[in-house]
C-alpha positions in Angstrom: -1.1 -28.1 -9.6 -1.5 -31.1 -7.2 -5.1 -32.4 -6.8 -5.2 -31.8 -3.1 -5.5 -28.1 -1.7 -2.2 -26.2 -0.5 -2.3 -25.8 3.0 -1.0 -22.5 4.1 -0.4 -20.6 7.2 -0.1 -17.0 7.5 1.7 -15.1 10.3 0.8 -11.6 9.9 2.3 -8.4 11.1 0.3 -7.3 13.9 0.6 -4.8 16.9 -0.3 -4.3 20.4 -4.1 -4.9 19.6 -3.0 -8.3 18.2 -4.9 -7.4 15.0 -3.5 -7.8 11.6 -1.6 -4.4 10.0 -3.6 -3.0 6.8 -0.5 -4.1 4.8 -1.1 -7.7 5.8 -4.8 -7.7 4.5 -3.5 -6.1 1.2 -0.9 -8.4 0.5 -1.8 -11.8 1.9 -5.1 -12.3 3.9 -7.5 -11.2 1.3 -5.8 -12.6 -1.8 -5.3 -15.9 -0.1 -8.9 -16.0 0.9 -10.4 -14.5 -2.5 -12.8 -17.0 -4.2 -10.3 -17.3 -6.9 -8.0 -19.4 -5.0 -10.5 -21.1 -2.8 -10.1 -24.1 -5.2 -6.4 -24.5 -4.6 -5.7 -23.5 -1.2 -6.5 -23.9 2.2 -5.6 -21.0 4.6 -5.4 -20.5 8.1 -3.5 -17.6 9.7 -2.7 -16.1 13.2 -0.2 -15.0 15.6 1.7 -18.2 16.2 2.8 -21.3 14.3 2.8 -24.4 16.7 4.3 -27.0 14.2 0.8 -27.3 12.7 0.7 -29.7 9.4 0.6 -27.1 6.5 2.7 -27.2 3.3 3.8 -23.4 3.4 4.1 -20.9 6.4 4.0 -17.5 5.3 5.9 -14.8 7.6 4.9 -11.1 7.1 7.6 -8.2 7.4 8.4 -8.1 11.0 5.8 -10.5 12.3 5.6 -9.1 15.9 6.6 -5.9 17.9 8.4 -8.2 20.3 10.1 -9.8 17.7 13.8 -10.9 18.5 16.3 -13.2 16.3 16.2 -15.9 18.7 12.2 -16.1 18.0 12.6 -16.1 14.6 15.5 -18.8 14.4 13.3 -20.6 16.2 10.4 -20.1 14.3 12.5 -21.2 10.9 13.7 -24.3 12.6 10.1 -25.1 13.4 8.8 -24.8 9.9 11.7 -26.7 8.4 11.4 -29.1 11.2 7.8 -29.8 10.0 8.9 -30.5 6.4 7.1 -27.3 5.3 8.2 -24.4 2.9 8.7 -20.7 4.1 7.8 -17.9 2.4 8.9 -14.3 3.6 6.8 -11.4 2.6 8.0 -7.8 2.4 6.9 -4.4 0.7 9.7 -2.1 1.9 13.4 -1.8 1.8 14.2 -1.2 5.3 17.8 -1.1 4.9 17.7 2.2 3.1 15.5 4.1 5.5 15.8 8.0 5.1 17.4 9.8 8.1 14.4 10.7 9.9 13.2 7.1 10.0 16.4 5.4 10.9 15.5 5.1 14.8 12.1 3.4 14.0 14.4 0.1 13.4 17.0 -1.7 15.7 19.7 -3.3 14.7 18.1 -6.5 15.7 15.4 -5.8 13.6 17.2 -5.3 10.5 19.1 -8.4 11.3 15.7 -10.2 11.6 14.8 -9.1 8.1 18.0 -9.8 6.5 17.9 -13.4 8.2 14.5 -14.3 7.0 14.9 -12.8 3.2 18.3 -15.2 3.2 16.5 -18.1 4.7 13.3 -18.4 3.0 12.5 -21.0 0.5 10.8 -18.1 -1.4 10.8 -14.2 -0.9 7.8 -12.5 -2.0 7.9 -8.8 -3.0 5.5 -6.0 -4.5 8.2 -4.1 -6.7 10.7 -5.3 -9.3 13.1 -2.7 -7.9 12.7 -4.4 -4.2 13.6 -7.8 -6.1 16.7 -6.2 -7.3 17.8 -5.1 -4.1 17.3 -8.3 -2.3 19.0 -10.9 -4.7 22.2 -10.8 -2.7 20.4 -12.5 0.0 18.2 -14.9 -1.9 17.6 -15.8 -5.4 14.2 -17.1 -5.1 12.3 -14.2 -5.2 8.8 -13.2 -7.1 6.9 -10.0 -7.5 3.5 -10.2 -6.9 2.2 -6.3 -7.6 -0.5 -4.9 -5.2 -4.1 -5.3 -6.1 -7.3 -4.6 -4.5 -10.0 -6.6 -3.1 -13.0 -5.6 -5.7 -15.5 -7.1 -3.0 -14.2 -4.0 -0.6 -14.9 -1.3 -3.0 -18.2 0.5 -3.1 -18.6 1.2 -7.2 -19.3 4.8 -8.1 -19.0 7.1 -11.3 -15.5 8.3 -11.9 -14.7 11.8 -11.8 -18.1 13.0 -10.5 -18.3 14.1 -6.7 -21.1 14.8 -4.8 -19.3 16.5 -2.1 -20.7 15.5 1.1 -18.7 17.2 3.3 -18.9 20.9 1.6 -20.3 21.4 -1.9 -19.2 24.9 -2.1 -15.3 24.2 -2.4 -13.0 21.9 -4.9 -11.7 19.3 -2.5 -8.1 18.4 -2.5 -7.7 14.9 -0.8 -4.6 13.2 0.7 -4.6 9.5 2.4 -1.5 7.8 3.8 -0.1 6.2 6.9 1.6 8.2 9.5 5.0 7.8 8.1 4.7 10.4 5.2 4.9 13.7 6.9 8.3 14.5 4.9 6.2 13.8 1.6 3.4 16.1 2.8 5.9 18.7 3.6 7.4 18.7 0.2 4.3 19.7 -1.5 3.0 22.3 1.2 4.6 25.6 -0.8 2.3 24.5 -3.7 -0.9 24.2 -1.5 -0.3 27.1 0.3 0.2 29.0 -3.1 -2.9 27.4 -4.6 -4.8 28.2 -1.4 -4.0 32.0 -1.4 -4.7 32.3 -5.3 -8.3 30.7 -4.8 -9.4 31.9 -1.2 -12.2 30.1 0.3 -12.7 28.1 -3.1 -10.4 25.0 -1.9 -10.6 22.7 1.0 -8.0 19.8 1.7 -9.0 16.6 3.3 -6.5 14.4 4.9 -7.0 10.8 6.1 -4.3 9.7 8.5 -0.9 10.8 6.6 0.7 12.7 9.6 2.5 11.4 12.4 4.2 14.7 13.7 2.7 17.6 15.5 5.0 19.8 13.7 3.4 18.7 10.4 -0.1 19.8 11.6 1.2 23.1 12.7 2.5 23.8 9.4 -0.8 23.0 7.9 -2.7 25.0 10.4 -3.0 28.0 8.2 -4.9 26.0 5.4 -8.4 25.0 5.0 -7.4 21.5 6.2 -10.1 19.1 7.6 -8.9 15.7 9.0 -11.3 13.0 8.2 -11.3 9.6 10.1 -14.0 6.8 10.0 -15.6 5.4 13.3 -13.4 3.3 15.4 -14.8 0.5 14.4 -14.2 1.0 10.9 -10.4 1.5 11.3 -9.7 -2.2 10.5 -8.6 -2.4 6.6 -11.8 -4.2 5.2 -14.3 -1.9 6.8 -12.1 1.0 6.3 -12.2 0.5 2.5 -15.8 -0.1 2.5 -16.1 3.2 4.5 -13.3 5.0 2.0 -14.9 3.8 -1.1 -18.6 4.7 -0.2 -18.0 8.1 2.0 -15.0 9.9 0.6 -15.6 12.3 -2.5 -12.6 14.7 -3.5 -12.0 16.5 -6.7 -8.1 15.7 -6.9 -6.0 13.5 -4.7 -2.5 14.0 -4.4 0.5 11.7 -3.9 3.5 13.4 -3.2 6.6 11.2 -2.6 10.3 12.1 -2.0 12.4 10.6 -4.1 15.3 8.8 -2.1 16.4 5.1 -1.9 13.8 3.9 0.4 10.8 5.4 -1.8 12.1 4.4 -5.1 11.0 0.8 -4.2 7.6 1.7 -2.9 4.6 0.3 -4.6 1.7 2.4 -6.3 -0.8 1.9 -3.8 -2.0 5.2 -3.5 -2.7 5.3 -7.3 -5.1 2.3 -6.7 -6.5 3.6 -3.6 -7.4 7.0 -5.8 -8.7 5.2 -8.7 -11.1 3.0 -6.6 -12.8 6.4 -5.5 -13.0 7.6 -9.1 -11.0 10.5 -8.4 -7.7 11.9 -10.6 -4.6 12.1 -8.9 -1.5 14.2 -8.8 1.5 11.6 -8.2 5.3 12.7 -7.5 7.3 11.8 -10.7 9.1 8.6 -9.3 9.5 5.0 -9.9 6.6 3.9 -8.0 4.4 5.1 -10.2 6.2 4.7 -13.6 4.6 1.5 -14.7 0.9 2.4 -14.0 0.5 5.7 -14.6 0.5 7.3 -18.0 0.9 11.1 -17.8 -2.1 13.1 -18.6 -4.1 9.5 -19.4 -4.5 8.0 -16.2 -2.8 10.4 -13.6 -0.5 13.5 -13.6 3.2 12.7 -12.7 4.6 15.9 -11.4 8.3 16.7 -10.7 9.3 17.1 -7.1 9.3 21.2 -7.6 7.1 23.5 -6.2 6.1 25.0 -9.6 5.5 21.7 -11.1 2.8 21.0 -8.4 1.5 24.3 -8.5 1.0 23.8 -12.3 -0.7 20.2 -11.8 -3.2 21.3 -8.9 -4.3 24.6 -10.8 -4.7 23.1 -14.5 -6.7 20.3 -12.9 -8.8 22.3 -10.6 -10.0 24.7 -13.7 -10.4 21.7 -16.2 -13.2 19.6 -15.5 -12.9 17.6 -18.6 -9.2 16.7 -17.8 -10.3 15.6 -14.3 -13.0 13.3 -15.6 -10.7 11.7 -18.2 -8.0 11.3 -15.9 -10.6 9.5 -13.1 -12.2 7.4 -15.7 -8.9 6.3 -17.3 -7.4 5.4 -13.7 -10.7 3.5 -12.9 -10.7 1.5 -16.0 -7.2 0.8 -15.4 -7.6 -0.4 -11.9 -10.7 -2.6 -12.4 -9.2 -4.4 -15.6 -5.6 -5.3 -14.4 -5.2 -4.4 -10.5 -7.9 -6.2 -8.4 -7.9 -9.8 -7.0 -10.4 -10.8 -9.5 -7.3 -10.6 -12.0 -4.3 -10.8 -9.9 -5.0 -13.5 -6.8 -4.0 -16.2 -9.1 -0.9 -14.9 -9.9 0.1 -17.0 -6.8 -0.5 -20.1 -7.9 2.6 -20.7 -10.4 5.0 -19.9 -7.4 2.8 -22.0 -5.0 3.4 -25.1 -7.6 6.9 -24.6 -7.8 7.4 -24.6 -3.9 4.9 -27.7 -4.0 7.1 -29.9 -6.2 10.2 -29.3 -3.9 8.2 -30.7 -1.1 
């Protein structure tokens, strides 16, 4: 590694509020500002690149809501004109969106993603499956799995819940972005069965996860409570501090339909649930194969109603198993998937790029 620090400018993905999306914090902003990289990199970030003298520019996903192919081509040209290297960071396979989500991206946006993958000096993805999918566009692809910033996690003893929202019931929790309605709908029959069998003994708490009114209507007959932080705590760093200090569940669920889009997903829900010391039931799909050992760090359930009913009922009635799964999951997170352990995975790829400058 060169003795001088590598200068990096991050163009994070943002929306109308001009603030970074949560995924940008997780994959780029928190890792590159972690103390373990401070000796090696000098980081700036923002909405634009104006030709600043940096070594590397990182473009995050679709960058901005008004992005156009003309804008992106000029950006790539400006980066290379300044003799900087370009990294494109992506965590989803937009080319295989499920039918209900195809309308979320225009043809031009998909062309932009393909253009950036093809023209980047290095592509950063979060799963091996994404790498395999994108090799047709670019051979220079690195896989750096997601890791949580331990500085944002309020420590707790795994498997023991103080249940501040309702101490009388066992709580099944779910957290996700507003694009997972179909995944939640998939396990709705299992949730209905469990709640019917154990009336007044179950509570379901949901953070985010629902983008359609119809999904809320389908859940309306269940004991569902929607939990959210204060408005000022919605941005990722403060959200994680709120989430890891306030949320107390007995079981967490992570249903995921098995389709081409989801097969390249990361195991972020496993990391998030492990951060609050809760045992999880996860769909038995590729996203969780490498990190979850069935009945050791989590429960892998087939995407059939009976499989989810069995998982939920067993865990609700087995205190020792819940505590075992929570303890092992927490141990895995803190030993292998925090930035204290993983931030320096960026050093070798950055070193290789610097050799090419």
